[in-house]
C-alpha positions in Angstrom: -5.7 25.1 12.2 -4.2 24.2 8.8 -1.4 22.3 10.4 -3.9 20.1 12.3 -5.8 19.3 9.1 -2.6 18.3 7.3 -1.3 16.3 10.3 -4.5 14.3 10.5 -4.1 13.2 6.9 -0.9 11.4 7.7 -0.8 7.8 8.9 0.3 7.4 12.5 2.4 4.4 11.6 4.2 3.6 8.4 2.5 0.3 7.8 1.3 -0.9 4.4 -2.4 -1.6 4.2 -1.7 -5.2 2.9 1.1 -6.0 5.4 0.8 -9.5 7.1 3.2 -8.5 9.9 5.0 -5.6 11.4 8.3 -5.6 13.4 8.2 -3.1 16.3 10.6 -3.0 19.2 12.3 -6.1 18.0 9.0 -8.1 18.1 6.9 -9.3 15.2 3.2 -8.5 15.3 0.9 -10.4 12.9 -2.3 -9.2 11.3 -5.4 -10.8 12.8 -8.7 -10.9 10.7 -12.1 -10.5 12.3 -13.5 -13.8 11.1 -12.6 -16.7 8.7 -14.1 -20.0 7.7 -12.6 -23.3 8.9 -13.1 -25.8 6.0 -14.8 -29.1 6.4 -12.3 -32.0 6.6 -9.7 -30.0 8.6 -8.0 -32.2 11.2 -8.3 -31.0 14.8 -5.3 -31.8 16.9 -6.1 -31.8 20.6 -4.2 -33.4 23.4 -7.5 -34.8 24.8 -8.8 -36.3 21.6 -5.8 -37.0 19.4 -5.7 -36.0 15.8 -8.6 -38.2 14.5 -11.4 -35.6 14.7 -12.2 -33.7 11.6 -14.5 -30.6 11.1 -17.9 -31.8 9.8 -18.9 -28.7 7.8 -17.5 -25.3 6.8 -17.8 -23.1 9.8 -17.2 -19.3 10.3 -15.3 -18.5 13.5 -13.9 -15.5 15.2 -10.2 -14.9 15.1 -8.6 -14.2 18.4 -4.9 -14.3 17.5 -2.4 -14.9 14.7 1.0 -16.3 14.4 3.4 -16.7 11.5 1.6 -19.7 9.9 -1.6 -20.1 12.1 -4.7 -18.3 13.2 -6.2 -18.9 16.6 -10.0 -19.0 16.8 -13.1 -19.4 18.9 -16.4 -20.6 17.8 -18.4 -23.8 17.9 -17.2 -26.5 15.4 -19.1 -29.7 14.7 -16.6 -32.5 14.6 -16.8 -36.1 13.5 -14.7 -39.1 14.1 -15.1 -42.5 12.4 -13.6 -45.4 14.4 -12.6 -47.8 11.7 -10.3 -49.8 14.0 -13.2 -51.9 15.3 -15.3 -54.7 13.8 -18.4 -52.3 13.8 -17.2 -48.9 12.4 -18.9 -46.1 14.3 -19.2 -42.4 13.7 -19.1 -40.1 16.7 -19.7 -36.4 16.9 -18.9 -33.6 19.3 -18.4 -29.9 19.4 -15.2 -27.9 19.8 -15.0 -24.3 21.1 -11.4 -23.1 20.4 -8.6 -24.1 18.1 -5.8 -23.3 15.8 -6.0 -23.4 12.0 -3.2 -23.2 9.4 -3.4 -19.9 7.4 -2.9 -21.9 4.2 -6.3 -23.7 4.4 -8.7 -21.2 5.9 -11.3 -19.6 3.6 -13.4 -16.4 3.4 -11.1 -14.2 5.5 -13.0 -11.2 6.7 -10.9 -8.1 7.7 -12.6 -5.4 9.7 -16.3 -5.3 10.7 
């Protein structure tokens, strides 16, 4: 009984609590937070829309994956686009459901529940 109690106090894997990544079986695994905030003004690069759309306001999204320098997310972003290449500048808006955000600019990272 005592051996079970002592064994359960040990960590199953030797991973630091503040580790951003882990290498296991020659593969790198990155830490993925639960949620984070995409900041207003961030450019959205999309093959369908080009890179002229920007996030209209700070928006909290769910993280669905992580890479070395980026987080992958899902959540509805309000986007805006100002077409200044015409004689009558116009502002358009739309929503965006999934995307990629650089780790360097996201805010309010929430780890866990």
